mmCIF file of the C-alpha atoms, coordinates in Angstrom:
data_MODEL
# 
_entry.id   MODEL 
# 
loop_
_atom_site.group_PDB 
_atom_site.id 
_atom_site.type_symbol 
_atom_site.label_atom_id 
_atom_site.label_alt_id 
_atom_site.label_comp_id 
_atom_site.label_asym_id 
_atom_site.label_entity_id 
_atom_site.label_seq_id 
_atom_site.pdbx_PDB_ins_code 
_atom_site.Cartn_x 
_atom_site.Cartn_y 
_atom_site.Cartn_z 
_atom_site.occupancy 
_atom_site.B_iso_or_equiv 
_atom_site.pdbx_formal_charge 
_atom_site.auth_seq_id 
_atom_site.auth_comp_id 
_atom_site.auth_asym_id 
_atom_site.auth_atom_id 
_atom_site.pdbx_PDB_model_num 
ATOM 1  C CA . MET A 1 1  ? 0.000   0.000  0.000  1.00 0.00 ? 1  MET A CA 1 
ATOM 2  C CA . THR A 1 2  ? 1.328   3.432  -0.857 1.00 0.00 ? 2  THR A CA 1 
ATOM 3  C CA . THR A 1 3  ? 0.061   6.853  0.095  1.00 0.00 ? 3  THR A CA 1 
ATOM 4  C CA . SER A 1 4  ? 1.586   9.284  -2.373 1.00 0.00 ? 4  SER A CA 1 
ATOM 5  C CA . GLU A 1 5  ? -1.306  11.744 -2.118 1.00 0.00 ? 5  GLU A CA 1 
ATOM 6  C CA . PRO A 1 6  ? -3.860  11.817 0.709  1.00 0.00 ? 6  PRO A CA 1 
ATOM 7  C CA . ASP A 1 7  ? -7.512  11.331 -0.164 1.00 0.00 ? 7  ASP A CA 1 
ATOM 8  C CA . SER A 1 8  ? -10.264 13.656 1.055  1.00 0.00 ? 8  SER A CA 1 
ATOM 9  C CA . LEU A 1 9  ? -10.684 11.646 4.271  1.00 0.00 ? 9  LEU A CA 1 
ATOM 10 C CA . THR A 1 10 ? -7.037  11.706 5.289  1.00 0.00 ? 10 THR A CA 1 
ATOM 11 C CA . LYS A 1 11 ? -6.082  15.168 3.976  1.00 0.00 ? 11 LYS A CA 1 
ATOM 12 C CA . PRO A 1 12 ? -7.110  16.965 7.213  1.00 0.00 ? 12 PRO A CA 1 
ATOM 13 C CA . LEU A 1 13 ? -5.018  14.473 9.213  1.00 0.00 ? 13 LEU A CA 1 
ATOM 14 C CA . VAL A 1 14 ? -1.999  14.997 6.938  1.00 0.00 ? 14 VAL A CA 1 
ATOM 15 C CA . ASP A 1 15 ? -2.370  18.776 7.082  1.00 0.00 ? 15 ASP A CA 1 
ATOM 16 C CA . TRP A 1 16 ? -2.685  18.847 10.881 1.00 0.00 ? 16 TRP A CA 1 
ATOM 17 C CA . PHE A 1 17 ? 0.303   16.578 11.432 1.00 0.00 ? 17 PHE A CA 1 
ATOM 18 C CA . ASN A 1 18 ? 2.492   18.435 8.960  1.00 0.00 ? 18 ASN A CA 1 
ATOM 19 C CA . HIS A 1 19 ? 1.579   21.777 10.541 1.00 0.00 ? 19 HIS A CA 1 
ATOM 20 C CA . ASN A 1 20 ? 2.360   20.501 14.062 1.00 0.00 ? 20 ASN A CA 1 
ATOM 21 C CA . TRP A 1 21 ? 5.290   18.278 13.098 1.00 0.00 ? 21 TRP A CA 1 
ATOM 22 C CA . THR A 1 22 ? 8.408   18.232 15.228 1.00 0.00 ? 22 THR A CA 1 
ATOM 23 C CA . PRO A 1 23 ? 11.709  16.535 14.394 1.00 0.00 ? 23 PRO A CA 1 
ATOM 24 C CA . SER A 1 24 ? 11.784  12.770 14.962 1.00 0.00 ? 24 SER A CA 1 
ATOM 25 C CA . ALA A 1 25 ? 7.998   12.534 15.120 1.00 0.00 ? 25 ALA A CA 1 
ATOM 26 C CA . ILE A 1 26 ? 5.897   10.952 12.414 1.00 0.00 ? 26 ILE A CA 1 
ATOM 27 C CA . ASP A 1 27 ? 4.620   13.306 9.728  1.00 0.00 ? 27 ASP A CA 1 
ATOM 28 C CA . GLY A 1 28 ? 1.191   13.601 8.145  1.00 0.00 ? 28 GLY A CA 1 
ATOM 29 C CA . TYR A 1 29 ? 1.925   11.061 5.434  1.00 0.00 ? 29 TYR A CA 1 
ATOM 30 C CA . ASP A 1 30 ? 3.027   8.528  8.049  1.00 0.00 ? 30 ASP A CA 1 
ATOM 31 C CA . ALA A 1 31 ? -0.184  9.236  9.980  1.00 0.00 ? 31 ALA A CA 1 
ATOM 32 C CA . ALA A 1 32 ? -2.302  8.798  6.843  1.00 0.00 ? 32 ALA A CA 1 
ATOM 33 C CA . PHE A 1 33 ? -0.542  5.506  6.081  1.00 0.00 ? 33 PHE A CA 1 
ATOM 34 C CA . LEU A 1 34 ? -1.148  4.234  9.621  1.00 0.00 ? 34 LEU A CA 1 
ATOM 35 C CA . ALA A 1 35 ? -4.804  5.327  9.473  1.00 0.00 ? 35 ALA A CA 1 
ATOM 36 C CA . ALA A 1 36 ? -5.345  3.493  6.180  1.00 0.00 ? 36 ALA A CA 1 
ATOM 37 C CA . LEU A 1 37 ? -3.558  0.389  7.447  1.00 0.00 ? 37 LEU A CA 1 
ATOM 38 C CA . ILE A 1 38 ? -5.523  0.263  10.719 1.00 0.00 ? 38 ILE A CA 1 
ATOM 39 C CA . GLU A 1 39 ? -8.799  0.853  8.866  1.00 0.00 ? 39 GLU A CA 1 
ATOM 40 C CA . ARG A 1 40 ? -8.032  -1.947 6.397  1.00 0.00 ? 40 ARG A CA 1 
ATOM 41 C CA . GLU A 1 41 ? -6.639  -4.538 8.821  1.00 0.00 ? 41 GLU A CA 1 
ATOM 42 C CA . LYS A 1 42 ? -8.600  -3.663 12.006 1.00 0.00 ? 42 LYS A CA 1 
ATOM 43 C CA . PRO A 1 43 ? -5.994  -5.230 14.309 1.00 0.00 ? 43 PRO A CA 1 
ATOM 44 C CA . ARG A 1 44 ? -6.838  -6.206 17.872 1.00 0.00 ? 44 ARG A CA 1 
ATOM 45 C CA . ARG A 1 45 ? -3.186  -6.186 18.970 1.00 0.00 ? 45 ARG A CA 1 
ATOM 46 C CA . ALA A 1 46 ? -0.241  -4.040 17.929 1.00 0.00 ? 46 ALA A CA 1 
ATOM 47 C CA . ALA A 1 47 ? 3.305   -3.449 19.120 1.00 0.00 ? 47 ALA A CA 1 
ATOM 48 C CA . GLU A 1 48 ? 5.518   -0.438 18.610 1.00 0.00 ? 48 GLU A CA 1 
ATOM 49 C CA . ILE A 1 49 ? 9.235   -0.603 19.281 1.00 0.00 ? 49 ILE A CA 1 
ATOM 50 C CA . GLY A 1 50 ? 10.956  2.726  19.859 1.00 0.00 ? 50 GLY A CA 1 
ATOM 51 C CA . VAL A 1 51 ? 8.250   5.171  20.889 1.00 0.00 ? 51 VAL A CA 1 
ATOM 52 C CA . ALA A 1 52 ? 10.338  8.402  21.041 1.00 0.00 ? 52 ALA A CA 1 
ATOM 53 C CA . THR A 1 53 ? 7.686   11.079 21.632 1.00 0.00 ? 53 THR A CA 1 
ATOM 54 C CA . GLY A 1 54 ? 4.744   8.664  21.891 1.00 0.00 ? 54 GLY A CA 1 
ATOM 55 C CA . LEU A 1 55 ? 2.850   10.473 19.134 1.00 0.00 ? 55 LEU A CA 1 
ATOM 56 C CA . SER A 1 56 ? 2.474   7.454  16.863 1.00 0.00 ? 56 SER A CA 1 
ATOM 57 C CA . THR A 1 57 ? 1.633   5.242  19.847 1.00 0.00 ? 57 THR A CA 1 
ATOM 58 C CA . GLY A 1 58 ? -1.225  7.561  20.783 1.00 0.00 ? 58 GLY A CA 1 
ATOM 59 C CA . LEU A 1 59 ? -2.363  7.757  17.180 1.00 0.00 ? 59 LEU A CA 1 
ATOM 60 C CA . LEU A 1 60 ? -2.353  3.963  16.851 1.00 0.00 ? 60 LEU A CA 1 
ATOM 61 C CA . ALA A 1 61 ? -4.368  3.634  20.066 1.00 0.00 ? 61 ALA A CA 1 
ATOM 62 C CA . CYS A 1 62 ? -6.960  6.177  18.866 1.00 0.00 ? 62 CYS A CA 1 
ATOM 63 C CA . LEU A 1 63 ? -7.228  4.593  15.428 1.00 0.00 ? 63 LEU A CA 1 
ATOM 64 C CA . MET A 1 64 ? -7.613  1.121  16.911 1.00 0.00 ? 64 MET A CA 1 
ATOM 65 C CA . GLN A 1 65 ? -10.320 2.409  19.252 1.00 0.00 ? 65 GLN A CA 1 
ATOM 66 C CA . GLN A 1 66 ? -12.225 3.816  16.275 1.00 0.00 ? 66 GLN A CA 1 
ATOM 67 C CA . THR A 1 67 ? -12.101 0.462  14.484 1.00 0.00 ? 67 THR A CA 1 
ATOM 68 C CA . GLY A 1 68 ? -13.313 -1.697 17.344 1.00 0.00 ? 68 GLY A CA 1 
ATOM 69 C CA . GLY A 1 69 ? -10.683 -1.470 20.034 1.00 0.00 ? 69 GLY A CA 1 
ATOM 70 C CA . GLY A 1 70 ? -7.679  -3.540 20.909 1.00 0.00 ? 70 GLY A CA 1 
ATOM 71 C CA . ARG A 1 71 ? -4.390  -3.333 22.739 1.00 0.00 ? 71 ARG A CA 1 
ATOM 72 C CA . ILE A 1 72 ? -1.157  -1.646 21.827 1.00 0.00 ? 72 ILE A CA 1 
ATOM 73 C CA . HIS A 1 73 ? 2.104   -2.518 23.543 1.00 0.00 ? 73 HIS A CA 1 
ATOM 74 C CA . ALA A 1 74 ? 4.855   0.086  23.257 1.00 0.00 ? 74 ALA A CA 1 
ATOM 75 C CA . PHE A 1 75 ? 8.496   -0.570 24.081 1.00 0.00 ? 75 PHE A CA 1 
ATOM 76 C CA . ASP A 1 76 ? 11.453  1.770  24.323 1.00 0.00 ? 76 ASP A CA 1 
ATOM 77 C CA . VAL A 1 77 ? 14.903  1.471  25.854 1.00 0.00 ? 77 VAL A CA 1 
ATOM 78 C CA . LEU A 1 78 ? 14.575  4.841  27.574 1.00 0.00 ? 78 LEU A CA 1 
ATOM 79 C CA . GLY A 1 79 ? 12.489  5.363  30.681 1.00 0.00 ? 79 GLY A CA 1 
ATOM 80 C CA . HIS A 1 80 ? 12.115  9.077  29.944 1.00 0.00 ? 80 HIS A CA 1 
ATOM 81 C CA . TYR A 1 81 ? 11.260  11.489 27.127 1.00 0.00 ? 81 TYR A CA 1 
ATOM 82 C CA . TYR A 1 82 ? 14.197  11.244 24.743 1.00 0.00 ? 82 TYR A CA 1 
ATOM 83 C CA . ALA A 1 83 ? 14.679  15.021 24.360 1.00 0.00 ? 83 ALA A CA 1 
ATOM 84 C CA . ASP A 1 84 ? 14.462  15.854 28.075 1.00 0.00 ? 84 ASP A CA 1 
ATOM 85 C CA . PRO A 1 85 ? 15.644  13.288 30.653 1.00 0.00 ? 85 PRO A CA 1 
ATOM 86 C CA . SER A 1 86 ? 13.771  15.150 33.423 1.00 0.00 ? 86 SER A CA 1 
ATOM 87 C CA . LYS A 1 87 ? 10.427  14.145 31.858 1.00 0.00 ? 87 LYS A CA 1 
ATOM 88 C CA . PRO A 1 88 ? 9.175   10.572 32.278 1.00 0.00 ? 88 PRO A CA 1 
# 
């Protein structure tokens, strides 16, 4: 599956993410791809390795909730926010 151009349903998501994008976070095209994948597959379990900011983890959880729910397990080697060790 490729997402070269967002369709009318994912364009607002792409625009919002690209406007609010920060380095090392997913961008709007990544978000649109994940949304299309979750909508198509409707997984009940997912795992993410390397959560960095947690943005994609939260997005996956929301998308899974909208398609019937499920569980996401997120793993990272750091026990704190990667850009600021004082934040858990």
